[in-house]
C-alpha positions as CSV (number, residue, x, y, z in Angstrom):
1,M,-0.1,-0.1,0.0
2,E,1.0,3.7,-1.1
3,N,2.3,6.5,1.9
4,K,-0.9,8.7,0.5
5,K,1.7,11.5,2.8
6,A,4.6,10.4,0.7
7,N,2.4,12.5,-2.7
8,C,1.8,16.0,0.0
9,I,3.0,18.7,-1.8
10,V,5.6,20.6,-0.4
11,E,8.6,23.4,-1.6
12,V,12.0,22.9,-1.8
13,S,13.9,26.2,-1.0
14,V,17.8,26.7,-0.7
15,D,19.2,29.1,1.8
16,S,21.8,31.6,0.4
17,A,23.5,34.8,1.4
18,T,20.9,37.0,-1.4
19,G,18.1,35.0,0.8
20,R,15.6,31.6,0.0
21,R,15.4,31.1,-3.4
22,A,13.2,28.4,-4.6
23,V,14.4,25.7,-6.5
24,G,10.7,23.9,-6.8
25,I,7.3,22.1,-5.9
26,M,7.4,18.5,-5.5
27,N,5.8,15.6,-3.7
28,M,7.5,14.7,-0.2
29,R,9.2,11.4,-1.6
30,Q,10.5,13.0,-4.7
31,A,12.0,16.4,-2.1
32,L,13.4,13.6,0.2
33,E,15.2,11.5,-2.7
34,L,17.3,14.9,-3.3
35,P,21.2,15.4,-2.3
36,E,21.5,16.0,1.0
37,M,22.4,19.5,1.7
38,L,22.5,21.6,4.6
39,S,21.0,24.9,2.2
40,L,17.4,23.1,1.8
41,T,15.0,23.6,3.4
42,Y,11.1,22.4,2.5
43,T,7.6,23.9,3.2
44,H,5.6,22.3,6.3
45,P,3.2,19.4,4.8
46,D,0.4,20.6,6.6
47,P,-1.1,23.4,3.6
48,V,-1.6,25.9,6.9
49,K,1.7,25.9,8.1
50,A,3.0,26.2,4.6
51,A,0.9,29.6,4.1
52,A,2.3,30.7,7.2
53,G,5.9,30.4,5.8
54,I,6.7,27.6,8.1
55,V,9.9,25.6,7.1
56,V,11.5,22.3,8.1
57,N,14.8,20.7,7.2
58,R,15.4,17.3,6.0
59,Q,14.8,15.0,9.6
60,E,12.0,17.3,10.1
61,L,10.1,16.2,6.6
62,A,11.3,12.9,7.3
63,G,9.9,12.5,10.4
64,F,5.8,14.1,8.8
65,L,6.3,11.3,5.9
66,A,7.3,8.3,8.9
67,C,4.4,9.1,10.8
68,R,1.8,6.5,10.8
């Protein structure tokens, strides 16, 4: 059975000295398949929290996917 959470959409961004720049919009599974980079951040999987600008790191995103 496929994990429905893996299909939740997040925006992936890279943080740099000039600010945050969007890399792309993808599902959580695709986002976690990207190479590990400390500068990557991900919008919160909850759409309400994402709209509020809350971002998470790779470990937090993986934790959301692992729940249930």
